[in-house]
NUGUMI-859707 format. One record per residue: x, y, z of N, C-alpha, C, O in turn; chain; residue in one letter. Coordinates in steps of 0.2 Angstrom, whole numbers, plus 5000, padded with zeros to 4 digits. Example, Ala and Ser with C-alpha at 12.3 -4.5 7.8 and 13.67 -1.06 7.14 Angstrom:
<vexdrens>
+-------+--------+------+--------+---------+------+-------+--------+------+-------+--------+------+-------+------+
! neast ! nnorth !  nup ! caeast ! canorth ! caup ! ceast ! cnorth !  cup ! oeast ! onorth !  oup ! vexmi ! doke !
+-------+--------+------+--------+---------+------+-------+--------+------+-------+--------+------+-------+------+
!  5066 !   4972 ! 5039 !   5062 !    4978 ! 5039 !  5066 !   4984 ! 5039 !  5071 !   4983 ! 5042 !     A !    a !
!  5064 !   4989 ! 5035 !   5068 !    4995 ! 5036 !  5064 !   5000 ! 5039 !  5067 !   5006 ! 5040 !     A !    s !
+-------+--------+------+--------+---------+------+-------+--------+------+-------+--------+------+-------+------+
</vexdrens>
This chain:
<vexdrens>
+-------+--------+------+--------+---------+------+-------+--------+------+-------+--------+------+-------+------+
! neast ! nnorth !  nup ! caeast ! canorth ! caup ! ceast ! cnorth !  cup ! oeast ! onorth !  oup ! vexmi ! doke !
+-------+--------+------+--------+---------+------+-------+--------+------+-------+--------+------+-------+------+
!  5664 !   4456 ! 4724 !   5659 !    4458 ! 4729 !  5658 !   4466 ! 4729 !  5662 !   4469 ! 4725 !     A !    g !
!  5654 !   4469 ! 4733 !   5652 !    4476 ! 4734 !  5658 !   4478 ! 4738 !  5659 !   4475 ! 4743 !     A !    m !
!  5660 !   4484 ! 4737 !   5664 !    4488 ! 4742 !  5660 !   4492 ! 4746 !  5656 !   4496 ! 4743 !     A !    k !
!  5661 !   4492 ! 4752 !   5657 !    4497 ! 4756 !  5661 !   4502 ! 4760 !  5665 !   4500 ! 4764 !     A !    l !
!  5661 !   4508 ! 4758 !   5665 !    4513 ! 4763 !  5664 !   4513 ! 4770 !  5659 !   4513 ! 4773 !     A !    p !
!  5670 !   4513 ! 4773 !   5670 !    4511 ! 4781 !  5665 !   4516 ! 4785 !  5662 !   4514 ! 4790 !     A !    w !
!  5664 !   4522 ! 4782 !   5660 !    4527 ! 4786 !  5653 !   4525 ! 4786 !  5649 !   4528 ! 4790 !     A !    h !
!  5650 !   4520 ! 4782 !   5644 !    4518 ! 4782 !  5642 !   4513 ! 4786 !  5636 !   4511 ! 4787 !     A !    r !
!  5647 !   4510 ! 4790 !   5646 !    4505 ! 4795 !  5644 !   4508 ! 4801 !  5648 !   4511 ! 4804 !     A !    v !
!  5638 !   4506 ! 4804 !   5636 !    4509 ! 4811 !  5633 !   4503 ! 4814 !  5632 !   4497 ! 4811 !     A !    i !
!  5632 !   4504 ! 4821 !   5629 !    4498 ! 4824 !  5622 !   4497 ! 4824 !  5618 !   4502 ! 4821 !     A !    n !
!  5618 !   4492 ! 4826 !   5612 !    4490 ! 4825 !  5607 !   4495 ! 4829 !  5601 !   4495 ! 4827 !     A !    a !
!  5609 !   4500 ! 4833 !   5605 !    4505 ! 4836 !  5605 !   4512 ! 4831 !  5602 !   4517 ! 4833 !     A !    r !
!  5608 !   4511 ! 4826 !   5609 !    4517 ! 4821 !  5614 !   4522 ! 4824 !  5613 !   4528 ! 4822 !     A !    g !
!  5618 !   4520 ! 4827 !   5623 !    4525 ! 4831 !  5630 !   4523 ! 4828 !  5631 !   4517 ! 4825 !     A !    e !
!  5635 !   4528 ! 4828 !   5642 !    4527 ! 4827 !  5644 !   4524 ! 4833 !  5642 !   4527 ! 4839 !     A !    i !
!  5648 !   4519 ! 4833 !   5651 !    4516 ! 4839 !  5657 !   4519 ! 4842 !  5659 !   4517 ! 4847 !     A !    s !
!  5661 !   4523 ! 4838 !   5667 !    4526 ! 4841 !  5664 !   4531 ! 4846 !  5659 !   4534 ! 4846 !     A !    f !
!  5669 !   4533 ! 4851 !   5667 !    4538 ! 4856 !  5666 !   4544 ! 4853 !  5670 !   4546 ! 4848 !     A !    p !
!  5661 !   4548 ! 4855 !   5660 !    4555 ! 4852 !  5665 !   4559 ! 4852 !  5665 !   4564 ! 4847 !     A !    r !
!  5670 !   4559 ! 4856 !   5675 !    4564 ! 4856 !  5681 !   4562 ! 4852 !  5686 !   4565 ! 4852 !     A !    d !
!  5680 !   4556 ! 4849 !   5687 !    4554 ! 4845 !  5687 !   4556 ! 4838 !  5681 !   4558 ! 4835 !     A !    s !
!  5693 !   4557 ! 4835 !   5693 !    4558 ! 4828 !  5690 !   4554 ! 4823 !  5687 !   4556 ! 4818 !     A !    d !
!  5690 !   4548 ! 4825 !   5686 !    4542 ! 4821 !  5679 !   4544 ! 4821 !  5676 !   4543 ! 4815 !     A !    a !
!  5676 !   4546 ! 4826 !   5669 !    4547 ! 4826 !  5668 !   4554 ! 4822 !  5663 !   4554 ! 4818 !     A !    y !
!  5672 !   4558 ! 4822 !   5671 !    4565 ! 4818 !  5671 !   4563 ! 4811 !  5667 !   4565 ! 4807 !     A !    r !
!  5677 !   4559 ! 4809 !   5678 !    4557 ! 4802 !  5671 !   4553 ! 4799 !  5669 !   4555 ! 4794 !     A !    r !
!  5669 !   4548 ! 4803 !   5663 !    4545 ! 4801 !  5657 !   4549 ! 4800 !  5653 !   4548 ! 4796 !     A !    q !
!  5656 !   4554 ! 4805 !   5650 !    4558 ! 4805 !  5650 !   4562 ! 4799 !  5645 !   4564 ! 4796 !     A !    r !
!  5656 !   4565 ! 4797 !   5657 !    4570 ! 4792 !  5656 !   4566 ! 4785 !  5652 !   4568 ! 4781 !     A !    e !
!  5658 !   4560 ! 4785 !   5656 !    4556 ! 4779 !  5649 !   4555 ! 4778 !  5646 !   4555 ! 4772 !     A !    g !
!  5645 !   4553 ! 4783 !   5638 !    4552 ! 4783 !  5635 !   4558 ! 4782 !  5630 !   4558 ! 4778 !     A !    l !
!  5637 !   4564 ! 4785 !   5633 !    4570 ! 4784 !  5634 !   4572 ! 4777 !  5629 !   4574 ! 4774 !     A !    d !
!  5640 !   4571 ! 4773 !   5641 !    4573 ! 4766 !  5636 !   4569 ! 4761 !  5635 !   4571 ! 4756 !     A !    a !
!  5634 !   4563 ! 4764 !   5630 !    4559 ! 4759 !  5622 !   4560 ! 4761 !  5618 !   4557 ! 4758 !     A !    e !
!  5621 !   4565 ! 4766 !   5614 !    4567 ! 4767 !  5611 !   4563 ! 4773 !  5605 !   4564 ! 4774 !     A !    g !
!  5615 !   4559 ! 4776 !   5612 !    4555 ! 4781 !  5610 !   4560 ! 4787 !  5614 !   4564 ! 4790 !     A !    v !
!  5604 !   4559 ! 4789 !   5601 !    4563 ! 4795 !  5601 !   4560 ! 4802 !  5598 !   4555 ! 4803 !     A !    v !
!  5604 !   4563 ! 4806 !   5605 !    4561 ! 4813 !  5600 !   4565 ! 4817 !  5598 !   4571 ! 4816 !     A !    f !
!  5596 !   4561 ! 4822 !   5592 !    4563 ! 4827 !  5594 !   4561 ! 4834 !  5594 !   4555 ! 4835 !     A !    k !
!  5596 !   4565 ! 4838 !   5598 !    4563 ! 4845 !  5604 !   4557 ! 4844 !  5604 !   4552 ! 4848 !     A !    a !
!  5609 !   4558 ! 4840 !   5614 !    4554 ! 4839 !  5613 !   4548 ! 4835 !  5618 !   4544 ! 4834 !     A !    g !
!  5607 !   4547 ! 4833 !   5605 !    4541 ! 4829 !  5602 !   4543 ! 4822 !  5600 !   4548 ! 4821 !     A !    r !
!  5603 !   4537 ! 4818 !   5600 !    4538 ! 4811 !  5594 !   4533 ! 4811 !  5594 !   4528 ! 4814 !     A !    i !
!  5589 !   4535 ! 4807 !   5583 !    4531 ! 4806 !  5585 !   4525 ! 4801 !  5585 !   4526 ! 4795 !     A !    d !
!  5586 !   4519 ! 4804 !   5587 !    4513 ! 4800 !  5582 !   4512 ! 4795 !  5584 !   4508 ! 4790 !     A !    l !
!  5576 !   4513 ! 4796 !   5571 !    4512 ! 4791 !  5571 !   4517 ! 4785 !  5569 !   4515 ! 4779 !     A !    t !
!  5574 !   4522 ! 4786 !   5576 !    4526 ! 4780 !  5583 !   4525 ! 4777 !  5584 !   4525 ! 4771 !     A !    v !
!  5588 !   4525 ! 4781 !   5595 !    4525 ! 4780 !  5598 !   4518 ! 4780 !  5604 !   4517 ! 4778 !     A !    f !
!  5594 !   4513 ! 4783 !   5598 !    4506 ! 4784 !  5598 !   4503 ! 4777 !  5594 !   4504 ! 4773 !     A !    g !
!  5603 !   4497 ! 4778 !   5604 !    4493 ! 4772 !  5598 !   4488 ! 4772 !  5596 !   4485 ! 4777 !     A !    w !
!  5596 !   4487 ! 4765 !   5591 !    4483 ! 4764 !  5594 !   4477 ! 4759 !  5595 !   4479 ! 4753 !     A !    r !
!  5594 !   4471 ! 4762 !   5597 !    4466 ! 4758 !  5592 !   4463 ! 4753 !  5586 !   4461 ! 4755 !     A !    s !
!  5594 !   4461 ! 4747 !   5590 !    4457 ! 4743 !  5592 !   4449 ! 4743 !  5590 !   4445 ! 4740 !     A !    e !
!  5597 !   4449 ! 4748 !   5600 !    4442 ! 4749 !  5596 !   4438 ! 4754 !  5595 !   4441 ! 4760 !     A !    t !
!  5593 !   4432 ! 4753 !   5590 !    4428 ! 4758 !  5593 !   4428 ! 4765 !  5599 !   4427 ! 4765 !     A !    p !
!  5590 !   4429 ! 4771 !   5594 !    4429 ! 4777 !  5597 !   4422 ! 4778 !  5602 !   4422 ! 4781 !     A !    a !
!  5596 !   4417 ! 4775 !   5599 !    4411 ! 4776 !  5606 !   4411 ! 4773 !  5610 !   4406 ! 4775 !     A !    s !
!  5608 !   4416 ! 4769 !   5614 !    4415 ! 4766 !  5619 !   4421 ! 4769 !  5625 !   4421 ! 4768 !     A !    t !
!  5616 !   4426 ! 4774 !   5619 !    4431 ! 4776 !  5626 !   4428 ! 4780 !  5631 !   4431 ! 4779 !     A !    l !
!  5625 !   4423 ! 4784 !   5631 !    4420 ! 4787 !  5637 !   4418 ! 4783 !  5643 !   4420 ! 4784 !     A !    d !
!  5635 !   4415 ! 4777 !   5640 !    4414 ! 4772 !  5643 !   4420 ! 4769 !  5649 !   4420 ! 4768 !     A !    e !
!  5639 !   4425 ! 4768 !   5642 !    4431 ! 4765 !  5647 !   4435 ! 4770 !  5653 !   4438 ! 4768 !     A !    l !
!  5645 !   4435 ! 4776 !   5648 !    4438 ! 4781 !  5654 !   4435 ! 4783 !  5659 !   4438 ! 4785 !     A !    l !
!  5654 !   4428 ! 4784 !   5660 !    4424 ! 4787 !  5665 !   4421 ! 4781 !  5669 !   4417 ! 4783 !     A !    w !
!  5663 !   4421 ! 4775 !   5667 !    4418 ! 4771 !  5674 !   4422 ! 4770 !  5675 !   4428 ! 4771 !     A !    r !
!  5680 !   4418 ! 4768 !   5686 !    4421 ! 4768 !  5686 !   4426 ! 4763 !  5682 !   4426 ! 4758 !     A !    p !
!  5690 !   4432 ! 4764 !   5690 !    4437 ! 4760 !  5696 !   4436 ! 4756 !  5702 !   4434 ! 4758 !     A !    n !
!  5695 !   4437 ! 4749 !   5700 !    4436 ! 4744 !  5706 !   4440 ! 4745 !  5712 !   4438 ! 4744 !     A !    d !
!  5705 !   4446 ! 4748 !   5711 !    4451 ! 4749 !  5716 !   4448 ! 4754 !  5721 !   4449 ! 4755 !     A !    a !
!  5713 !   4443 ! 4758 !   5716 !    4440 ! 4764 !  5721 !   4434 ! 4762 !  5725 !   4432 ! 4766 !     A !    d !
!  5720 !   4432 ! 4756 !   5724 !    4426 ! 4753 !  5731 !   4429 ! 4752 !  5732 !   4434 ! 4750 !     A !    s !
!  5736 !   4424 ! 4753 !   5743 !    4426 ! 4752 !  5745 !   4421 ! 4746 !  5751 !   4418 ! 4746 !     A !    s !
!  5741 !   4421 ! 4741 !   5744 !    4418 ! 4735 !  5749 !   4421 ! 4732 !  5752 !   4419 ! 4727 !     A !    d !
+-------+--------+------+--------+---------+------+-------+--------+------+-------+--------+------+-------+------+
</vexdrens>
């Protein structure tokens, strides 16, 4: 599967979910800024920077909730 850098994960409103005064917020914002993501009033425009899936919506639950290979203890 595709590996997604953690700093690219934001909430549905286009905001970073960490508290603004936290180190995690700062690190995530720096990662997004370095990739050229533009913030306006603390949000990004999801129509410009949001993820666009080529996967039909009917299979998203399967993709999101299937067991992670890294979690297996084989």
